[in-house]
N, C-alpha and C positions, 0 to 999 in steps of 0.2 A: 600684797602683789597679786594673790590669787583672785581677789575681788576685782582688781583693776583689769586683769586679763579677761575675766568673765564678762565685764562690761564691754570691752573691745570686741569680744567674740560676737556680740550682737550687732556690730556695725559693719558697714560695707567698706573695705579698703579701697582707696582711690588710686588709680594707676597714674604714676608720674615717674619722673627720673630723679627724685630727691634722694640724697644720701644721708642728710642729717635732719630730716623732718619726715614723719610718717603721718599721713592724713587718712581720715575715715569720714564717711557720711552716714548719718542716721536719717533715713527717709521719714520715719515715723514722727520724730520731733523736728525735722527739717534743720538739722544741726550738722555743721562741718567741724570736725575735731582735728587739731594738729598737735602732734607730740614731738617736741624737740629732743634731739640726741646728738649734739655736736661732739666732735672729737678734735684733739685728744682730751680737752677739758670741756665741761659743760658751760661754755661761754658763747658769746656772739661772734663766731668765726665769720669771715667773709662768705663762706659757702652757706652757712645757716641763714645769714641775712638775705642773701639772694633768693634762697628757697622760700623764706617767709614772704618776701615781696611777690614772688611768683604765685604762691598760694593765695595771697590777697587778690591778685588779678584773676586767678582761676575762679575764686568764689564770686567775684564781681561779674565775671562772664556768665557763670551759671545763673545768677540772679537775673541778668539781662536777657537770657535766652528763654523765650516762652515754651520751648520744646523740652527744657530740662526741669527737674524738680526744683522748687523754690528753696532758698536757704533763709531761715529766719534767725539762726544763731551761729556764731563762729567762736569756737573754744580753743584757746591757746593753753597748752599744758606741756608736761615734760615726761620723757621716758626714763630719765636718770633717777635712780633711787635716792630719795631724800634731798634732791637738788632740783630746783626749778631752773635757775640759771645764775651763774656767777657774774654776768654782766660783760663788760668790755673785754676784748682780747688783750690782756695786760702785757703779754709777751710782745705782741705787735706794737702796742703803745710804746713800750720801753725802747724797742729798736728804732722806731720812727722818731721818737723824741731825741734819742742819742744822735741820730743822723741829722736832726734839725729839718726833717722832711715835712714841711707844712702842707704841701699839696696832698700827700697821701693821708695825712691825719685828717684833713678836711674831707677827703673822699670817704674815709671810713666813717666819720661822723654823719655824713649825708646818707650813707648806706644804712646806718642805724636808725636815722630819723624817718626814712621813707616808709618802712612797714609799720613803725610805731605810730606815725601820723595817720596812716590809713586805718589802723586798728582803732585809734581814738575817735575818728570821725565815721566809724562803721562803714568804711569803704565808700562814703558819700551815698549810701543807699539807705533811705529812710526805713525800709522794711527790715533791715538787719540790726541785731544787737550783738556786740562782742563781749565775750566773757573770758577772764583770766582765771585759770585754775591753778593755785599754788599748793603743791603737796611736798615742798622741800624748800631749802634756803633760796631766797631771791635777793641777790646783792647787787648794788650799783645799777648797771643797765638792766639786770634781771628784775629789779624792783621797778624800774621805769617801765619795762615791758608790761609787768603786772598792772601798774597804774593806768596804762593806756587802754585797758579794757573798760567798756561801759559798766561792767560789773566785775568786782574782784571777790572771788571765793577762795578762802584759804583754810587749810586744815589746822586745827589746834596744835600748838607746839612748833609750827614752822616759824622760821626767823626771816625777817625782811629788814633791810637797812641800806644805808649809803656809807661805805667805808672810805670813800675817796679822800675825805679830809685828812685821813691818817697819813697819806703820802702827799699832802699839801695841794690837793686838787679838789674839784667839785664835780658832781654828776651833771654833765652838760647836754644830755640828750633827752630832755623832757621832764626831769625830776621836779624842778621848781614850778614849771607851768602846770603839770598834772597834779602834783601834791598840793600846791597852793590853792587850786580850785576845789579841793576836797576839804582842807582844814584851815584855809587862810594862809597868807604868805608869811606872816611872822612865825607861825607855828611850823610851817614847812621849812623855813630857814633854820629854826632851832633843831629840827629833826636831822637836817642835812649836816649842820655844823657839829652835831654831837658825835657823829661817826659810829654810833652804837647800833646794834642789831635789836630789833623789837620783835617780841612775840606777836603772832597773829592776834592773840586775845587782846593785847594792848592796843593794837592798831584798829581792831574792831570797836573798842571803846572810844577811840578818837574819831571814828567815822571814816577811816581809810579803807578798811576791809568791810565789804558789804554783808557777806555771809560767812559764818564760821561753820566748819564741818569737823566731824570727829576724824581722828587719824584713820586713813584708809577708806574714808567715806566720801572723798571729794567728788568723784564722778556721780555718785548718787545724789549729792547735794546739787549738782548742776541740773540733773533731771528733775529734782524736786522744785528747784527755782523756776524752771521752764514751765512745769505743770501749774505752779501757783500763779505765774504771770498770765497764763492763758485765760484766767477768769476776768482779768481787767487789762488785757493787752492794749486795747485802743487808748485807754486813759494813760497807761504807763508810757507808751511811746509818745503821746502828745505832750506829756510832762517833760520827757527828755528833750523834745524839740524846743520847748519853752526855755529850759535851762541852757541849751546850746545857743539860744538867742542872747541870753544874758552873759554867758561865759564861753564865747567861741574859742576854739583852738585853731590858731593860724600857723600854717606851714612856715611862713616867713619869720614868725616869732621864734619857732624852734631852730631855724637855721641861723638866725642872728645870735642866739644864745650858744649854739654850737661853735660859731666863730670865736666867741669869748672863751669857750673851753679850749679851743685849739691854741689861742694865744697864751692862755694860762699853762697849758701842758708844755709848751715850748720854753717856758720860764722855769720849769722844774730843775732842781739842782741834783748833783750826784747822790746826796744823802736821801732825797725824796725817791729817786729811782731805786736805791737799795731797799727802802721800805716797801716799795711796790713789788720788788722781787721776792721779799719775804712773804708778802701776802699771796703771791702766785704759788710759792712753795707750800704754804699752809693749805690753800684751797685745793691744789693738785693732790696733796697727800690725803686730804679728807675725802675727796672724790674717789681716789683709788681704794682707800680702806673701806668706804661705804659699799662700793660695787663688789669688792671681794667678800664682804660680810654677807651680802644678799646672795651671792653666788654659792657660798657655802651652805646657807640655809636652804637654797633651792635643791 
């Protein structure tokens, strides 16, 4: 944590009204950093989703404004110790499913997809590359968020996976679209249906994680990646453009799959919701104990 704070001390805090997202700008590497810290759980609350979307628009505006410093990289990370993000707001899911509220479930799904899509298509600005920095558990929607980066950097020992199948659902906000484009759709389906958590080392071997970093060295790995790419930036960006011609990500595709997810969520039975509640309890307990442990060490 001391190394992480030392890195942040070199950056310029950006003024905004965010309460669950802290952003910084590094003019030297032309990089915008965003650290998530949602409450009361490290998941995608409506507040965090709105702030992520606002950050996307802010970075796009900075790129478009010739009077402001350019932005070449956008890094999504987390301030929560040992947790990148636990994904969907399961408490909200359970309440809306129990109420049969399709409209609000659809609204939440769209709120998840909008910043994820913009991250995946690098805000539709060819000059920009998005990076996901995973320094802790990334589950469900947290894993989807990580996959939406053009580059996924993860520290060794971190765990990523889709537990949704454990409560009879599937990750419907980009998992199959994003993971399938990295490892093939049959392998992606197997990963999703397994419900297991994978170590970053395993996912690196599969081609899901692009860069492995040592524990506590994630920010440095981002800086090293940017420095290496500078030697062949033109070729790397042209290659990305070619890949996107072959495998484009469509907003309409993500939304159609989200509709399938909403329908599936509304078919969940009481036993499935009880399993969801147990997962909420385990994740909340782990987050609380982790934060307490780091506070004691500090």
